[in-house]
GUTOR-283037 format. One line per 8 residues: number of its first residue (from 1); their letters; for each residue x, y, z of N, C-alpha, C. Coordinates in pm, whole numbers, plus 50000, padded with zeros to 5 digits. Layout:
BEGIN
NUM	a	X:Y:Z:X:Y:Z:X:Y:Z; ... $
END
This chain:
BEGIN
1	mlqrsqss	82154:69277:26657:82294:69288:26624:82377:69238:26743; 82487:69173:26710:82582:69125:26811:82721:69173:26776; 82804:69186:26875:82944:69215:26849:83019:69085:26827; 83117:69090:26736:83198:68972:26706:83342:69018:26688; 83434:68936:26737:83577:68960:26716:83612:68910:26576; 83678:68994:26498:83718:68953:26363:83823:68843:26366; 83911:68844:26466:84018:68743:26470:83969:68607:26519; 83884:68603:26621:83839:68475:26674:83704:68432:26618 $
9	qrcffypr	83631:68525:26559:83496:68502:26507:83395:68468:26616; 83428:68496:26742:83336:68471:26853:83244:68591:26873; 83116:68563:26889:83019:68667:26922:83004:68674:27073; 82964:68791:27122:82939:68805:27265:82833:68911:27289; 82772:68901:27404:82670:68995:27447:82689:69013:27597; 82695:69122:27638:82654:69256:27612:82765:69329:27539; 82736:69439:27469:82839:69513:27395:82952:69562:27486; 83076:69552:27434:83195:69592:27510:83294:69660:27416 $
17	vlepgtgv	83402:69710:27472:83505:69775:27391:83617:69680:27352; 83618:69559:27412:83717:69457:27376:83658:69319:27398; 83717:69218:27332:83665:69082:27344:83696:69025:27482; 83595:68969:27551:83622:68907:27681:83721:68792:27667; 83814:68786:27760:83911:68677:27763:84038:68703:27685; 84029:68779:27575:84149:68804:27493:84192:68950:27496; 84095:69040:27511:84127:69182:27512:84146:69244:27375; 84126:69167:27267:84144:69225:27134:84033:69326:27105 $
25	tdlewvqa	84065:69423:27022:83971:69531:26993:83924:69531:26848; 83945:69422:26775:83904:69415:26634:83757:69374:26622; 83670:69453:26682:83529:69416:26692:83448:69473:26577; 83344:69397:26542:83250:69441:26439:83109:69403:26483; 83011:69467:26424:82872:69434:26450:82823:69342:26340; 82754:69234:26378:82700:69140:26280:82551:69118:26309; 82478:69085:26205:82335:69057:26218:82314:68923:26290; 82235:68923:26393:82204:68800:26466:82086:68730:26399 $
33	sgkgtvys	82084:68598:26407:81973:68521:26348:81845:68538:26427; 81857:68567:26556:81740:68578:26642:81695:68444:26698; 81759:68336:26656:81721:68203:26704:81794:68171:26834; 81726:68096:26920:81787:68060:27046:81718:67941:27110; 81772:67899:27224:81720:67787:27300:81714:67827:27446; 81603:67795:27513:81590:67826:27655:81688:67739:27733; 81778:67803:27806:81877:67735:27888:81824:67713:28030; 81754:67814:28082:81701:67809:28217:81581:67903:28224 $
41	vtvirskp	81487:67873:28312:81368:67957:28324:81314:67952:28465; 81259:68063:28510:81189:68067:28638:81060:68146:28617; 80958:68110:28691:80829:68178:28683:80815:68269:28804; 80779:68393:28778:80757:68492:28883:80606:68504:28902; 80561:68476:29022:80419:68486:29053:80397:68610:29140; 80345:68713:29075:80318:68838:29145:80186:68829:29221; 80163:68927:29304:80039:68934:29379:79921:68949:29283; 79814:68871:29298:79697:68885:29210:79644:69027:29216 $
49	paapynva	79591:69077:29110:79551:69008:28988:79659:69005:28879; 79781:69042:28910:79887:69040:28808:79913:68895:28763; 79931:68879:28634:79956:68746:28578:80101:68705:28603; 80127:68574:28617:80267:68529:28629:80344:68558:28501; 80474:68575:28514:80560:68593:28397:80688:68514:28420; 80765:68496:28314:80888:68418:28327:81010:68505:28303; 81121:68462:28358:81253:68519:28330:81337:68402:28281; 81395:68417:28162:81465:68305:28099:81605:68342:28056 $
57	lidlaegp	81696:68246:28067:81828:68258:28006:81817:68189:27870; 81857:68261:27766:81846:68211:27629:81986:68198:27571; 82019:68078:27522:82143:68057:27448:82116:68092:27302; 82180:68198:27253:82162:68238:27114:82236:68143:27022; 82186:68128:26900:82249:68038:26803:82394:68077:26777; 82428:68204:26791:82564:68252:26767:82657:68229:26885; 82604:68182:26998:82690:68150:27112:82662:68225:27241; 82635:68355:27238:82614:68425:27365:82487:68380:27436 $
65	rmisrveg	82482:68407:27564:82364:68380:27645:82311:68515:27693; 82179:68532:27688:82121:68657:27737:81997:68627:27821; 81961:68723:27904:81843:68710:27988:81730:68790:27925; 81612:68733:27928:81495:68798:27869:81371:68728:27923; 81264:68733:27845:81144:68657:27879:81089:68594:27752; 81010:68490:27770:80946:68422:27657:80798:68455:27663; 80747:68508:27552:80606:68544:27541:80538:68450:27443; 80406:68454:27439:80332:68376:27341:80279:68245:27392 $
73	lpaedvri	80305:68214:27519:80248:68097:27584:80248:68122:27734; 80167:68049:27810:80164:68071:27955:80303:68057:28017; 80332:68140:28115:80464:68141:28180:80504:68003:28229; 80410:67926:28280:80438:67792:28335:80473:67691:28226; 80442:67721:28099:80466:67626:27989:80603:67642:27924; 80679:67742:27963:80813:67761:27907:80906:67657:27969; 80974:67580:27886:81059:67470:27931:81201:67483:27880; 81295:67427:27954:81434:67419:27910:81437:67342:27779 $
81	glqvqari	81515:67393:27683:81526:67328:27553:81430:67382:27449; 81335:67467:27489:81239:67525:27395:81313:67611:27293; 81285:67589:27166:81344:67670:27058:81265:67799:27046; 81334:67913:27045:81268:68043:27044:81325:68134:26935; 81248:68238:26905:81287:68339:26806:81272:68476:26870; 81371:68562:26852:81370:68696:26911:81281:68790:26832; 81230:68888:26903:81161:69001:26841:81182:69123:26930; 81163:69239:26874:81177:69363:26949:81039:69404:27000 $
89	aqeaeqyf	81028:69424:27130:80902:69468:27192:80915:69613:27235; 80802:69682:27243:80801:69820:27289:80696:69835:27397; 80736:69899:27506:80644:69936:27614:80684:70073:27664; 80589:70163:27665:80612:70298:27720:80738:70362:27664; 80751:70363:27532:80863:70427:27462:80998:70363:27493; 81000:70239:27539:81123:70164:27559:81118:70041:27470; 81232:70007:27412:81243:69891:27325:81333:69787:27390; 81299:69658:27376:81379:69552:27433:81354:69422:27357 $
97	vvfepqq	81443:69324:27377:81434:69196:27309:81356:69099:27396; 81255:69035:27335:81182:68925:27399:81185:68808:27301; 81144:68692:27347:81147:68572:27261:81009:68510:27255; 80982:68441:27144:80859:68367:27124:80895:68227:27079; 80808:68128:27107:80838:67992:27060:80851:67991:26908; 80948:67914:26857:80962:67899:26712:80846:67817:26659; 80802:67852:26542:80691:67779:26479:80739:67660:26403 $
END
């Protein structure tokens, strides 16, 4: 889900009490498509034996940009421009959004 201003129809992330830039409060929640494109990525190489992982900025199809990680392929293979799809992941009773390459 994303917040959207009813007057401007702009979506934004992270959730707020007013639209950034305008200050209007006519906000609603809308279903996000989950589709996105990798805008930027970096690979984090931890001390062995931990596997490398990536941290990516994802441009959502609705406009906002969010930070997450891309799973489903080696961290080094994630590239700028990669089309991705969001999913909800769970670890230790915490839920968060991660992305996988689109099929």
